[in-house]
N, CA, C and O atoms as a DFTB+ gen file, in Angstrom:
200 C
 N C O
     1  1      58.988     -19.814      70.657
     2  2      59.193     -18.064      71.774
     3  2      59.937     -16.982      70.221
     4  3      59.483     -17.807      69.428
     5  1      60.123     -16.698      69.966
     6  2      60.580     -15.388      69.244
     7  2      61.518     -14.380      69.840
     8  3      60.963     -13.369      70.271
     9  1      63.017     -14.451      69.973
    10  2      63.620     -13.884      70.274
    11  2      64.008     -12.952      69.482
    12  3      64.240     -11.907      70.091
    13  1      64.229     -12.883      68.005
    14  2      64.856     -11.895      66.983
    15  2      64.033     -11.909      66.005
    16  3      63.917     -12.880      65.257
    17  1      63.085     -10.376      65.850
    18  2      62.580     -10.890      64.937
    19  2      62.611     -10.334      63.982
    20  3      63.135      -9.227      64.107
    21  1      62.166     -10.657      62.662
    22  2      62.589     -10.616      61.295
    23  2      61.703      -9.359      60.742
    24  3      60.553      -9.327      60.302
    25  1      62.541      -8.485      60.907
    26  2      62.211      -7.177      60.379
    27  2      63.159      -6.261      59.803
    28  3      64.216      -6.797      59.472
    29  1      63.054      -4.854      59.565
    30  2      63.408      -4.360      59.365
    31  2      64.490      -3.592      60.112
    32  3      64.048      -2.817      60.960
    33  1      65.808      -3.642      59.980
    34  2      66.679      -3.039      60.609
    35  2      66.563      -1.525      61.145
    36  3      66.371      -1.021      60.038
    37  1      66.545      -0.730      61.784
    38  2      66.331       0.732      62.284
    39  2      67.594       1.392      62.297
    40  3      67.661       2.517      62.792
    41  1      68.678       0.802      61.784
    42  2      69.704       1.587      61.374
    43  2      69.921       2.295      60.106
    44  3      70.398       3.380      59.772
    45  1      69.284       1.065      59.402
    46  2      69.005       1.420      57.773
    47  2      68.283       1.789      57.341
    48  3      68.190       1.914      56.120
    49  1      67.409       2.143      58.213
    50  2      65.914       2.666      57.598
    51  2      66.283       4.532      56.796
    52  3      66.886       5.541      57.162
    53  1      65.595       4.156      55.740
    54  2      66.021       5.611      54.655
    55  2      65.003       6.221      54.390
    56  3      64.446       5.929      53.332
    57  1      64.647       6.856      54.913
    58  2      62.775       7.632      54.735
    59  2      63.475       8.741      54.098
    60  3      63.062       9.239      53.051
    61  1      64.039       8.956      54.423
    62  2      63.947      10.512      53.417
    63  2      65.471      11.018      53.510
    64  3      66.338      11.068      54.383
    65  1      65.338      11.389      52.074
    66  2      66.554      11.762      50.956
    67  2      67.238      12.815      51.643
    68  3      66.590      13.671      52.245
    69  1      68.689      12.832      51.603
    70  2      69.736      14.188      51.758
    71  2      70.954      14.293      51.142
    72  3      72.019      13.688      51.022
    73  1      70.113      15.788      50.624
    74  2      70.941      16.085      49.750
    75  2      72.525      17.474      49.991
    76  3      72.725      18.659      49.726
    77  1      73.336      16.221      50.688
    78  2      73.831      17.537      51.610
    79  2      75.387      18.162      50.206
    80  3      76.131      19.132      50.353
    81  1      75.375      17.528      49.452
    82  2      76.290      18.028      48.567
    83  2      75.440      18.888      47.166
    84  3      74.543      18.542      46.398
    85  1      76.120      19.937      47.301
    86  2      75.823      20.761      46.659
    87  2      76.062      21.119      45.164
    88  3      77.253      21.096      44.855
    89  1      75.102      21.480      44.060
    90  2      75.479      21.238      43.035
    91  2      76.679      21.714      42.040
    92  3      76.490      22.757      41.416
    93  1      77.467      21.260      41.923
    94  2      78.673      21.904      41.155
    95  2      78.573      22.930      40.158
    96  3      77.918      22.587      39.173
    97  1      79.079      24.192      40.136
    98  2      78.799      25.257      39.356
    99  2      80.288      25.012      38.775
   100  3      81.112      24.252      39.284
   101  1      80.539      26.039      37.253
   102  2      81.686      26.446      36.817
   103  2      82.843      26.426      37.552
   104  3      83.805      25.660      37.619
   105  1      82.342      28.025      38.387
   106  2      83.440      28.744      39.844
   107  2      83.840      27.789      40.739
   108  3      84.917      28.059      41.270
   109  1      83.263      26.625      41.130
   110  2      83.518      25.733      41.930
   111  2      84.208      24.525      41.691
   112  3      84.425      23.727      42.603
   113  1      84.717      24.258      40.048
   114  2      85.304      23.428      39.798
   115  2      86.730      24.470      39.505
   116  3      87.827      24.435      40.062
   117  1      86.210      25.406      38.382
   118  2      87.388      26.059      38.869
   119  2      88.494      26.529      39.656
   120  3      89.701      26.691      39.476
   121  1      87.400      26.747      40.897
   122  2      88.664      26.865      42.215
   123  2      89.286      25.558      42.493
   124  3      90.446      25.531      42.904
   125  1      88.473      24.239      42.264
   126  2      89.287      23.169      42.780
   127  2      90.465      22.792      41.503
   128  3      91.487      22.248      41.923
   129  1      90.409      22.981      40.360
   130  2      91.585      22.891      39.349
   131  2      92.759      23.721      39.794
   132  3      93.907      23.291      39.684
   133  1      92.441      25.097      40.376
   134  2      93.517      25.797      40.794
   135  2      93.971      25.662      41.910
   136  3      95.087      26.005      42.300
   137  1      92.961      25.050      42.618
   138  2      94.040      24.781      43.991
   139  2      94.985      23.392      43.829
   140  3      96.072      23.240      44.385
   141  1      94.322      22.407      42.937
   142  2      95.282      21.464      42.677
   143  2      96.695      22.095      41.946
   144  3      97.850      21.737      42.177
   145  1      96.280      23.040      41.089
   146  2      97.367      23.605      40.243
   147  2      98.428      24.043      41.033
   148  3      99.600      23.749      40.798
   149  1      97.903      25.015      42.334
   150  2      98.960      25.411      43.320
   151  2      99.522      24.246      44.114
   152  3     100.650      24.529      44.520
   153  1      99.205      23.280      44.401
   154  2      99.886      22.207      45.099
   155  2     100.840      21.011      44.490
   156  3     101.667      20.263      45.012
   157  1     100.451      21.138      43.427
   158  2     101.241      20.579      42.229
   159  2     102.852      21.360      42.222
   160  3     103.921      20.852      42.561
   161  1     102.607      22.657      41.747
   162  2     103.769      23.806      41.828
   163  2     104.379      23.806      42.916
   164  3     105.602      23.717      43.029
   165  1     103.416      23.929      44.004
   166  2     104.396      24.074      45.143
   167  2     105.356      22.766      45.218
   168  3     106.579      22.897      45.189
   169  1     104.722      21.481      45.317
   170  2     105.731      20.593      44.972
   171  2     106.678      20.485      44.323
   172  3     107.754      20.242      44.869
   173  1     106.584      20.624      43.022
   174  2     107.365      21.068      42.027
   175  2     108.494      21.937      42.824
   176  3     109.585      21.443      43.109
   177  1     108.167      23.147      43.126
   178  2     109.512      23.756      43.461
   179  2     110.020      23.483      44.902
   180  3     111.088      23.995      45.238
   181  1     109.448      22.846      45.622
   182  2     109.506      22.110      46.723
   183  2     110.691      21.004      46.536
   184  3     111.629      20.983      47.334
   185  1     110.614      20.145      45.519
   186  2     111.557      18.977      45.005
   187  2     112.835      19.549      44.668
   188  3     113.931      19.205      45.110
   189  1     112.429      20.990      43.355
   190  2     113.861      21.283      42.776
   191  2     114.104      21.877      43.635
   192  3     115.272      21.550      43.845
   193  1     113.704      22.951      44.748
   194  2     114.845      23.596      45.206
   195  2     114.950      25.265      45.181
   196  3     115.728      26.098      45.646
   197  1     113.697      25.287      44.355
   198  2     113.838      27.042      43.567
   199  2     113.325      27.594      44.776
   200  3     113.173      28.811      44.883
């Protein structure tokens, strides 16, 4: 009597490829760099008390 079937697990079946991440463009990269720059500047001014 075979209680546990040796087969493919239904949780890990990957039949479709999902492309949720959009390709990075130059403007998206610049926006990320600018936001990191503003966060670092805010931390710097916050620690210096200016």
